PDB file of N, CA, C, O and CB in Angstrom:
ATOM      1  N   MET A   1      -1.200  16.078 -93.471  1.00  0.00           N
ATOM      2  CA  MET A   1      -1.756  16.463 -92.418  1.00  0.00           C
ATOM      3  C   MET A   1      -1.786  14.818 -91.300  1.00  0.00           C
ATOM      4  O   MET A   1      -2.368  13.757 -91.525  1.00  0.00           O
ATOM      5  CB  MET A   1      -3.316  17.226 -92.964  1.00  0.00           C
ATOM      6  N   ALA A   2      -1.043  15.162 -90.296  1.00  0.00           N
ATOM      7  CA  ALA A   2      -0.881  14.102 -89.558  1.00  0.00           C
ATOM      8  C   ALA A   2      -2.671  14.115 -88.570  1.00  0.00           C
ATOM      9  O   ALA A   2      -3.330  15.144 -88.414  1.00  0.00           O
ATOM     10  CB  ALA A   2       0.794  14.356 -88.568  1.00  0.00           C
ATOM     11  N   ASP A   3      -3.001  13.019 -88.166  1.00  0.00           N
ATOM     12  CA  ASP A   3      -4.027  12.893 -87.241  1.00  0.00           C
ATOM     13  C   ASP A   3      -3.638  12.791 -85.968  1.00  0.00           C
ATOM     14  O   ASP A   3      -2.598  12.166 -85.759  1.00  0.00           O
ATOM     15  CB  ASP A   3      -4.783  11.906 -87.494  1.00  0.00           C
ATOM     16  N   ASP A   4      -4.405  13.400 -84.777  1.00  0.00           N
ATOM     17  CA  ASP A   4      -3.976  13.774 -83.929  1.00  0.00           C
ATOM     18  C   ASP A   4      -4.726  12.187 -82.998  1.00  0.00           C
ATOM     19  O   ASP A   4      -5.937  11.970 -82.983  1.00  0.00           O
ATOM     20  CB  ASP A   4      -4.314  15.449 -83.718  1.00  0.00           C
ATOM     21  N   THR A   5      -3.796  11.367 -82.382  1.00  0.00           N
ATOM     22  CA  THR A   5      -4.605  10.612 -81.767  1.00  0.00           C
ATOM     23  C   THR A   5      -4.206  10.236 -80.549  1.00  0.00           C
ATOM     24  O   THR A   5      -4.090   9.055 -80.220  1.00  0.00           O
ATOM     25  CB  THR A   5      -4.880   9.669 -82.429  1.00  0.00           C
ATOM     26  N   SER A   6      -3.987  11.151 -79.851  1.00  0.00           N
ATOM     27  CA  SER A   6      -4.217  11.369 -78.419  1.00  0.00           C
ATOM     28  C   SER A   6      -5.352  11.496 -77.733  1.00  0.00           C
ATOM     29  O   SER A   6      -6.380  12.038 -78.138  1.00  0.00           O
ATOM     30  CB  SER A   6      -3.715  12.278 -78.104  1.00  0.00           C
ATOM     31  N   ILE A   7      -5.133  10.897 -76.485  1.00  0.00           N
ATOM     32  CA  ILE A   7      -7.274  10.850 -75.963  1.00  0.00           C
ATOM     33  C   ILE A   7      -6.832  11.897 -75.246  1.00  0.00           C
ATOM     34  O   ILE A   7      -5.624  11.935 -75.011  1.00  0.00           O
ATOM     35  CB  ILE A   7      -8.392   9.228 -74.760  1.00  0.00           C
ATOM     36  N   SER A   8      -7.713  12.989 -74.733  1.00  0.00           N
ATOM     37  CA  SER A   8      -7.520  14.473 -73.751  1.00  0.00           C
ATOM     38  C   SER A   8      -7.921  13.333 -72.448  1.00  0.00           C
ATOM     39  O   SER A   8      -8.428  12.216 -72.346  1.00  0.00           O
ATOM     40  CB  SER A   8      -8.973  16.309 -74.116  1.00  0.00           C
ATOM     41  N   PHE A   9      -7.377  14.336 -71.606  1.00  0.00           N
ATOM     42  CA  PHE A   9      -7.677  13.341 -70.108  1.00  0.00           C
ATOM     43  C   PHE A   9      -8.320  13.427 -69.517  1.00  0.00           C
ATOM     44  O   PHE A   9      -8.173  12.973 -68.382  1.00  0.00           O
ATOM     45  CB  PHE A   9      -7.082  13.189 -69.189  1.00  0.00           C
ATOM     46  N   TRP A  10     -10.103  14.429 -70.118  1.00  0.00           N
ATOM     47  CA  TRP A  10     -11.006  14.336 -69.505  1.00  0.00           C
ATOM     48  C   TRP A  10     -11.524  13.282 -70.073  1.00  0.00           C
ATOM     49  O   TRP A  10     -12.114  12.634 -69.209  1.00  0.00           O
ATOM     50  CB  TRP A  10     -11.646  15.337 -69.375  1.00  0.00           C
ATOM     51  N   TRP A  11     -11.581  12.882 -70.909  1.00  0.00           N
ATOM     52  CA  TRP A  11     -12.031  11.728 -71.341  1.00  0.00           C
ATOM     53  C   TRP A  11     -11.814  10.495 -70.685  1.00  0.00           C
ATOM     54  O   TRP A  11     -12.745   9.820 -70.248  1.00  0.00           O
ATOM     55  CB  TRP A  11     -11.652  11.621 -72.410  1.00  0.00           C
ATOM     56  N   ILE A  12     -10.205  10.060 -70.566  1.00  0.00           N
ATOM     57  CA  ILE A  12     -10.428   9.240 -69.817  1.00  0.00           C
ATOM     58  C   ILE A  12     -11.050   8.898 -68.233  1.00  0.00           C
ATOM     59  O   ILE A  12     -11.442   7.806 -67.821  1.00  0.00           O
ATOM     60  CB  ILE A  12      -9.610   9.024 -69.995  1.00  0.00           C
ATOM     61  N   VAL A  13     -10.995  10.328 -67.436  1.00  0.00           N
ATOM     62  CA  VAL A  13     -11.894  10.683 -66.471  1.00  0.00           C
ATOM     63  C   VAL A  13     -13.132  10.233 -66.627  1.00  0.00           C
ATOM     64  O   VAL A  13     -13.738   9.496 -65.849  1.00  0.00           O
ATOM     65  CB  VAL A  13     -11.956  11.904 -66.331  1.00  0.00           C
ATOM     66  N   LEU A  14     -13.582  10.760 -67.826  1.00  0.00           N
ATOM     67  CA  LEU A  14     -15.043  10.823 -67.975  1.00  0.00           C
ATOM     68  C   LEU A  14     -15.063   9.003 -68.209  1.00  0.00           C
ATOM     69  O   LEU A  14     -16.207   8.791 -67.809  1.00  0.00           O
ATOM     70  CB  LEU A  14     -15.695  12.039 -69.482  1.00  0.00           C
ATOM     71  N   PHE A  15     -14.642   7.950 -68.507  1.00  0.00           N
ATOM     72  CA  PHE A  15     -14.867   6.781 -68.887  1.00  0.00           C
ATOM     73  C   PHE A  15     -14.505   6.029 -67.778  1.00  0.00           C
ATOM     74  O   PHE A  15     -14.948   4.896 -67.587  1.00  0.00           O
ATOM     75  CB  PHE A  15     -14.268   6.458 -70.047  1.00  0.00           C
ATOM     76  N   VAL A  16     -13.535   6.729 -66.853  1.00  0.00           N
ATOM     77  CA  VAL A  16     -13.841   6.161 -65.681  1.00  0.00           C
ATOM     78  C   VAL A  16     -14.358   6.225 -64.663  1.00  0.00           C
ATOM     79  O   VAL A  16     -14.138   5.417 -63.760  1.00  0.00           O
ATOM     80  CB  VAL A  16     -13.355   5.976 -65.383  1.00  0.00           C
ATOM     81  N   LEU A  17     -15.179   7.219 -64.574  1.00  0.00           N
ATOM     82  CA  LEU A  17     -16.616   7.727 -63.629  1.00  0.00           C
ATOM     83  C   LEU A  17     -17.667   7.346 -63.886  1.00  0.00           C
ATOM     84  O   LEU A  17     -18.561   7.444 -63.046  1.00  0.00           O
ATOM     85  CB  LEU A  17     -16.997   9.016 -63.585  1.00  0.00           C
ATOM     86  N   LEU A  18     -17.936   6.705 -65.313  1.00  0.00           N
ATOM     87  CA  LEU A  18     -18.867   6.028 -66.100  1.00  0.00           C
ATOM     88  C   LEU A  18     -18.660   4.440 -65.561  1.00  0.00           C
ATOM     89  O   LEU A  18     -19.698   3.873 -65.221  1.00  0.00           O
ATOM     90  CB  LEU A  18     -18.568   6.305 -67.783  1.00  0.00           C
ATOM     91  N   ALA A  19     -17.524   3.756 -65.468  1.00  0.00           N
ATOM     92  CA  ALA A  19     -17.007   2.573 -65.326  1.00  0.00           C
ATOM     93  C   ALA A  19     -17.440   2.243 -63.856  1.00  0.00           C
ATOM     94  O   ALA A  19     -17.866   1.135 -63.530  1.00  0.00           O
ATOM     95  CB  ALA A  19     -15.492   2.558 -65.642  1.00  0.00           C
ATOM     96  N   LEU A  20     -17.306   3.227 -63.057  1.00  0.00           N
ATOM     97  CA  LEU A  20     -17.212   2.874 -61.712  1.00  0.00           C
ATOM     98  C   LEU A  20     -18.381   3.761 -60.811  1.00  0.00           C
ATOM     99  O   LEU A  20     -18.544   3.846 -59.594  1.00  0.00           O
ATOM    100  CB  LEU A  20     -15.648   3.160 -61.244  1.00  0.00           C
ATOM    101  N   GLY A  21     -19.158   4.413 -62.025  1.00  0.00           N
ATOM    102  CA  GLY A  21     -20.515   4.191 -61.401  1.00  0.00           C
ATOM    103  C   GLY A  21     -21.616   2.908 -61.605  1.00  0.00           C
ATOM    104  O   GLY A  21     -22.420   2.413 -60.815  1.00  0.00           O
ATOM    105  N   ALA A  22     -21.331   2.633 -62.842  1.00  0.00           N
ATOM    106  CA  ALA A  22     -21.853   1.368 -63.866  1.00  0.00           C
ATOM    107  C   ALA A  22     -21.777   0.442 -62.644  1.00  0.00           C
ATOM    108  O   ALA A  22     -22.845   0.084 -62.147  1.00  0.00           O
ATOM    109  CB  ALA A  22     -20.736   0.824 -65.446  1.00  0.00           C
ATOM    110  N   GLY A  23     -20.646   0.028 -62.120  1.00  0.00           N
ATOM    111  CA  GLY A  23     -19.680  -0.958 -61.427  1.00  0.00           C
ATOM    112  C   GLY A  23     -20.572  -1.133 -60.056  1.00  0.00           C
ATOM    113  O   GLY A  23     -20.968  -2.232 -59.668  1.00  0.00           O
ATOM    114  N   ALA A  24     -20.771  -0.186 -59.540  1.00  0.00           N
ATOM    115  CA  ALA A  24     -21.295   0.325 -58.278  1.00  0.00           C
ATOM    116  C   ALA A  24     -22.561   0.261 -58.354  1.00  0.00           C
ATOM    117  O   ALA A  24     -23.115   0.132 -57.262  1.00  0.00           O
ATOM    118  CB  ALA A  24     -20.934   1.605 -57.918  1.00  0.00           C
ATOM    119  N   GLY A  25     -23.423   0.317 -59.517  1.00  0.00           N
ATOM    120  CA  GLY A  25     -24.851  -0.122 -59.606  1.00  0.00           C
ATOM    121  C   GLY A  25     -25.092  -1.368 -59.782  1.00  0.00           C
ATOM    122  O   GLY A  25     -26.093  -1.942 -59.354  1.00  0.00           O
ATOM    123  N   ALA A  26     -24.368  -1.779 -60.300  1.00  0.00           N
ATOM    124  CA  ALA A  26     -24.493  -3.385 -60.223  1.00  0.00           C
ATOM    125  C   ALA A  26     -24.207  -4.160 -59.199  1.00  0.00           C
ATOM    126  O   ALA A  26     -24.714  -5.281 -59.149  1.00  0.00           O
ATOM    127  CB  ALA A  26     -23.795  -3.967 -61.058  1.00  0.00           C
ATOM    128  N   VAL A  27     -23.379  -3.732 -58.233  1.00  0.00           N
ATOM    129  CA  VAL A  27     -23.106  -4.494 -57.394  1.00  0.00           C
ATOM    130  C   VAL A  27     -24.392  -4.186 -56.204  1.00  0.00           C
ATOM    131  O   VAL A  27     -24.856  -5.100 -55.523  1.00  0.00           O
ATOM    132  CB  VAL A  27     -21.575  -4.276 -57.038  1.00  0.00           C
ATOM    133  N   LEU A  28     -24.882  -2.683 -56.089  1.00  0.00           N
ATOM    134  CA  LEU A  28     -26.066  -2.595 -55.570  1.00  0.00           C
ATOM    135  C   LEU A  28     -27.080  -3.535 -55.994  1.00  0.00           C
ATOM    136  O   LEU A  28     -27.661  -4.251 -55.179  1.00  0.00           O
ATOM    137  CB  LEU A  28     -26.452  -1.436 -55.747  1.00  0.00           C
ATOM    138  N   PHE A  29     -27.331  -3.565 -57.310  1.00  0.00           N
ATOM    139  CA  PHE A  29     -28.616  -3.969 -57.770  1.00  0.00           C
ATOM    140  C   PHE A  29     -28.588  -5.683 -57.821  1.00  0.00           C
ATOM    141  O   PHE A  29     -29.493  -6.492 -58.027  1.00  0.00           O
ATOM    142  CB  PHE A  29     -28.913  -3.226 -59.294  1.00  0.00           C
ATOM    143  N   VAL A  30     -27.713  -5.789 -57.650  1.00  0.00           N
ATOM    144  CA  VAL A  30     -27.172  -7.667 -57.157  1.00  0.00           C
ATOM    145  C   VAL A  30     -27.591  -7.785 -55.647  1.00  0.00           C
ATOM    146  O   VAL A  30     -28.397  -8.502 -55.053  1.00  0.00           O
ATOM    147  CB  VAL A  30     -25.018  -8.073 -57.198  1.00  0.00           C
ATOM    148  N   GLY A  31     -26.656  -6.718 -55.236  1.00  0.00           N
ATOM    149  CA  GLY A  31     -26.665  -7.062 -53.621  1.00  0.00           C
ATOM    150  C   GLY A  31     -28.305  -7.155 -53.314  1.00  0.00           C
ATOM    151  O   GLY A  31     -28.694  -8.195 -52.782  1.00  0.00           O
ATOM    152  N   SER A  32     -29.334  -6.066 -53.640  1.00  0.00           N
ATOM    153  CA  SER A  32     -30.372  -5.953 -53.203  1.00  0.00           C
ATOM    154  C   SER A  32     -30.811  -7.150 -53.627  1.00  0.00           C
ATOM    155  O   SER A  32     -30.858  -8.009 -52.746  1.00  0.00           O
ATOM    156  CB  SER A  32     -31.002  -4.872 -53.478  1.00  0.00           C
ATOM    157  N   ASP A  33     -31.171  -7.496 -54.788  1.00  0.00           N
ATOM    158  CA  ASP A  33     -31.943  -9.108 -55.227  1.00  0.00           C
ATOM    159  C   ASP A  33     -31.105 -10.401 -54.630  1.00  0.00           C
ATOM    160  O   ASP A  33     -31.751 -11.426 -54.414  1.00  0.00           O
ATOM    161  CB  ASP A  33     -31.941  -9.379 -57.169  1.00  0.00           C
ATOM    162  N   LEU A  34     -29.593 -10.384 -54.337  1.00  0.00           N
ATOM    163  CA  LEU A  34     -29.499 -11.209 -53.361  1.00  0.00           C
ATOM    164  C   LEU A  34     -29.949 -11.838 -51.704  1.00  0.00           C
ATOM    165  O   LEU A  34     -30.105 -12.951 -51.202  1.00  0.00           O
ATOM    166  CB  LEU A  34     -28.762 -10.991 -53.451  1.00  0.00           C
ATOM    167  N   VAL A  35     -30.047 -10.263 -51.202  1.00  0.00           N
ATOM    168  CA  VAL A  35     -30.526 -10.363 -50.021  1.00  0.00           C
ATOM    169  C   VAL A  35     -32.081 -10.512 -49.845  1.00  0.00           C
ATOM    170  O   VAL A  35     -32.474 -11.381 -49.067  1.00  0.00           O
ATOM    171  CB  VAL A  35     -30.050  -9.319 -49.396  1.00  0.00           C
ATOM    172  N   SER A  36     -32.904  -9.808 -50.442  1.00  0.00           N
ATOM    173  CA  SER A  36     -34.168 -10.061 -50.721  1.00  0.00           C
ATOM    174  C   SER A  36     -34.670 -11.533 -51.077  1.00  0.00           C
ATOM    175  O   SER A  36     -35.732 -12.013 -50.679  1.00  0.00           O
ATOM    176  CB  SER A  36     -34.427  -9.228 -51.698  1.00  0.00           C
ATOM    177  N   ALA A  37     -33.706 -12.189 -51.916  1.00  0.00           N
ATOM    178  CA  ALA A  37     -33.853 -13.501 -52.224  1.00  0.00           C
ATOM    179  C   ALA A  37     -33.745 -14.329 -50.940  1.00  0.00           C
ATOM    180  O   ALA A  37     -34.452 -15.279 -50.604  1.00  0.00           O
ATOM    181  CB  ALA A  37     -32.865 -13.890 -53.247  1.00  0.00           C
ATOM    182  N   ALA A  38     -32.947 -13.899 -50.438  1.00  0.00           N
ATOM    183  CA  ALA A  38     -32.451 -14.789 -49.017  1.00  0.00           C
ATOM    184  C   ALA A  38     -33.269 -14.698 -48.017  1.00  0.00           C
ATOM    185  O   ALA A  38     -33.168 -15.534 -47.119  1.00  0.00           O
ATOM    186  CB  ALA A  38     -31.134 -14.378 -48.353  1.00  0.00           C
ATOM    187  N   GLY A  39     -34.172 -13.764 -47.946  1.00  0.00           N
ATOM    188  CA  GLY A  39     -34.821 -13.471 -46.976  1.00  0.00           C
ATOM    189  C   GLY A  39     -35.148 -12.619 -45.995  1.00  0.00           C
ATOM    190  O   GLY A  39     -36.180 -12.387 -45.366  1.00  0.00           O
ATOM    191  N   LEU A  40     -33.126 -11.846 -45.998  1.00  0.00           N
ATOM    192  CA  LEU A  40     -32.923 -11.586 -44.892  1.00  0.00           C
ATOM    193  C   LEU A  40     -33.464  -9.926 -44.613  1.00  0.00           C
ATOM    194  O   LEU A  40     -34.070  -9.317 -45.494  1.00  0.00           O
ATOM    195  CB  LEU A  40     -31.488 -11.954 -44.692  1.00  0.00           C
ATOM    196  N   VAL A  41     -33.223  -9.455 -43.580  1.00  0.00           N
ATOM    197  CA  VAL A  41     -33.908  -8.843 -42.957  1.00  0.00           C
ATOM    198  C   VAL A  41     -32.368  -7.439 -42.585  1.00  0.00           C
ATOM    199  O   VAL A  41     -31.569  -7.894 -41.767  1.00  0.00           O
ATOM    200  CB  VAL A  41     -34.752  -9.962 -41.695  1.00  0.00           C
ATOM    201  N   ILE A  42     -32.096  -6.354 -42.961  1.00  0.00           N
ATOM    202  CA  ILE A  42     -31.116  -5.779 -42.705  1.00  0.00           C
ATOM    203  C   ILE A  42     -32.104  -4.211 -41.817  1.00  0.00           C
ATOM    204  O   ILE A  42     -33.005  -3.487 -42.241  1.00  0.00           O
ATOM    205  CB  ILE A  42     -30.090  -5.646 -44.266  1.00  0.00           C
ATOM    206  N   PRO A  43     -31.715  -4.231 -41.127  1.00  0.00           N
ATOM    207  CA  PRO A  43     -31.868  -2.668 -40.495  1.00  0.00           C
ATOM    208  C   PRO A  43     -31.292  -1.702 -40.900  1.00  0.00           C
ATOM    209  O   PRO A  43     -30.103  -1.659 -41.214  1.00  0.00           O
ATOM    210  CB  PRO A  43     -31.542  -2.478 -39.305  1.00  0.00           C
ATOM    211  N   GLY A  44     -32.167  -0.719 -40.941  1.00  0.00           N
ATOM    212  CA  GLY A  44     -31.852   0.660 -41.161  1.00  0.00           C
ATOM    213  C   GLY A  44     -32.775   1.018 -42.123  1.00  0.00           C
ATOM    214  O   GLY A  44     -32.796   2.168 -42.561  1.00  0.00           O
TER     215      GLY A  44
END
């Protein structure tokens, strides 16, 4: 009996969404730290 080694489309979509979310979170986290460390005031 052969094993099915194909990856489901939904697993790929889930992985991409998680990777994008983690990347966006890292950028926001580092960006907010860099802005506060520089002492910049951003209106809004």
